N, C-alpha and C positions, 0 to 999 in steps of 0.2 A: 576462402575461410573468412567467416563473419567475426568482426571484432565484438567481444562481450560488451554490454551496456549495463552501466549502474546509474541509478537516479539518486539525487540527493533532494530531500525536501527539508529546507532549513532557511535560517535567515542570511542576509547578506552582510558582510563585514566590509565597509568601505576602505579599510586599511589592507585588505587582502590577506590577513593572517589566519583567519578563523572562518567558520561558517561556510557558505556556498563556495566561496573562492578556494579556501583550504581544501574542501572536498574535491572540487574539480582538479586542482593541482595534485591531490593524492592519487585520484582515478588516472590521470595522465602518467604519473610516475609508475603506476602499476600496470600499465598497458591495457587499460580499460577506458571505452568511450564514455564520457560523462555528460548526463542531462541534468537539468535542475528545475525545481519548483521552489519558488522563493515565497517565504511565509511572512517575512518583514524586512524592511530596509533599516539599516542602522547607520547612524553618524558616530564613527568611533576610530580610534587609532591605538597605538601601542600604549597610550597612557590612559585610555578609559573610554567608556560609552558616553556620548553626548546627547543622543537621541535615539529613539526606536519608533518606526512608523509601520505598523501591522498591515499586511495586505488583506483586503476584504476576503472572507471565506469563500464567496462565490467564484473570485477569480482565482484562489488556490485549486478549487475544483477544475476550473477551466484550463488551468496549466496541467494538472495531472491528466486529464482527459486528452489534451493535445499531445502529451508525450507518450502515453500508453497507447493511444490509437495508432501510432505510427512507428514507434521504437519498440524493438524486442528486449524489453527490460528485463534482466535477470535478477537483479538485486536491488533493493531500496535502502538507503539510509536516512533516517529521520532525525533531525537535530533540533534547533530552537523552535518551539511551538509555544507561544506565550498565550494564547486566547483558546477558550473552550470551543468556540464556533469553528475555529481553524482545525482543531483536533477532531471535531466531528467530521468536517469535510474530508479530512486525510483518511479517517477510518472508513468512511463510505467509499472513497475512491479505491483504498486497497481492497475493500470487500468486493467491489465491482470488477476489479482488473486482476486481482490474485496473483501478484508476483511470487516468485519461488521463495525469496528470502527477503526479510525485513530486519534491519538492524537499527534498533532504537537506542539513541544517546539522549538520555533524559536531562536536558540543559535546564537545571532547576535553581543553582546555587552559583551566584557570582564568585569571581576570584577573591573578592573583598569579603565574601562570606554571606552577603545578603541574599534573601531569597527573590528569585526572578518571577515566580508564579504564585498567583493568588490561590487560596485554599480550594476554590472551586475548580481552577484549572489543574491542580495537582490530582484532584479526585478524578478529573476527566482523563488525565494520564494514566492513572491507575486502572480505570474501568474500560477506557476505549482503546488505548493504543498498546499498553503492556501486554495484554492477552493476544494481540496480532503479532508480537514480535518473536522471530526466530532466534534473536540474540539481544538482551538488554545489557547496556554498557554503562552503569553508573560508576561514578567515583565514590570515595568513601562518604562524603557529605550528602551526595545525591541518594545513595542507598538508605541512609539515615532518614532522610527527608521522605522518601517513598513510604517508608515504614514508620514514620513518626516516632523515632526512637533516637537515642544518642548516637554519635558517630563511634564506630567500632574502633577500639584501641588495641586490639590483639587478634590472633588469628582465630580463636574459639569464637569470638564474637562475629567476625567476618563470615565464617563459616555458617553461623546461625542465621545471619541476615541473607546470605546467599540462598538457603533453603527456603526461607520466607518469601523471598522475591520469586522464586520458582513457583511457589504456591499461588502467587498472583496470576499465573497463566502463561508466562514467557516460556518459550521452549528451552532457552538456556540463558544463563546470566554470567556476565563478566564483570567482576568487582574490581576496579582498578586502584592500585595501591600507591599511586603518585603523592597523594596528600598525606602518607604515612610518615613514619620515621625510620632511620637506620641506614645502613650502607646500601641496602638493595631495596628497590620498588618492586613489590610482589603483586601480581594480579592473579586471581582466582577465578577459573572458569568452573562453573557449575553446569552439568549436563546430564540429565537423568540422575542416576545414583553416583556418578563421577564427580570428583572434585580435583581439578588439575592446578597445581600451584606453578606460575609462570614469573620466575624472578629474572631481574636485570639489575645492573648497577646504577645506583641513583646518581645522576649527573649534576654537578654543581654548576647551574647556569640560571640566570634570570630570563632567558629567551625561551619561553615555553608556550607563548601564545598559539593557540589553535591545536594543542596536543591532543585534547579529548575528541575534538571534531575529526582530526586527521586519523586517529586510531580507528575510530568505528568506521570511517570511509575505507580505510586500507583494508579492514575485515570484510566490508561489503564487496570491495573489488575482488578479493579472493573467492568470495561465494559466487560472484558473476562469472568468474573464470572457471567454475565447477570444482573448487577445492573443497574437501570435507571440512566441517566446522572448525575442529581443533587445529588442523593445518592452517586454515586462514587465520585464525587467532595467534598462533605461534609466530606465522611469518609476519604479520602486521606488528606483533610486539618487537620483533627483531628490527623491523624497518623504522618504526617510530623511535626507538632507542638510539638508532644511528642518526635520525634526523634531528634529535634533540642534541646529540654530541656535536653536530655540525653547525648547530644554530648560531654560535658565536661568530662563525665566518661570514655571516650576512651583513651584520652591522645596520639593520633596519630600524629606523624610529629612535625615540628618546627614552622609551619606556620598556616594557616587557616585550621584546621582539619575537617575531614568529619563529617557528622551527624551520629546518632548511629541507623542504619537501623534495628538492632535486639533488639531494646530496650524492646520489650515485652517479650523476652524470656531469657534475662540475668539479 
């Protein structure tokens, strides 16, 4: 039996809590073999980002070709892509190699609330990568940024934004509710004419570094294993909730620590 393969295309986190490192940990925890294409190097830790060094677009293409030419990639997760030229390289690679599933996590807004992408790059994300996505996974600020509207503050606004994001071309959209308020964190999955609400208890912890990266890569892992989309999303939601609940057991760093990717095994 061949182990399913998932590929992450994202930035590297030198502290190991988010980005490529979090994605590979998630793939391993999910029983999937993980490959990687690095779009940027970052100097960061649990207290913040100190520097970003983008990888040349041509070398992103070279990494993609090397992986797809040899490995039977079943699903791709795309994370941090800060430059338009890199987006173009990724889009061209996906068009050339045609993976079955693409999970796009549009990393656009920093935890501090600042925008990470230029207006040109945001437009590139909308036009080049969103239409190629099997599933788009924005949080509430990212959904608003993609649509150039205010952050949704109630379920009606979330449902409206989800339908508008579907109209951009993604096959399905998962709007994550972690930035919302209340006792529950509710994600909303938009797929065709269906809207599925996925509630989970909101966990009181400051150690949530890498949550978005890890959720999207967990979904990609499920798709790589052949799970239907809704099942993959539900299982990923259950896993990420437990990983956040176990985060305080790690005690890593002096700031916002990482979630516990291997909570099932330790």
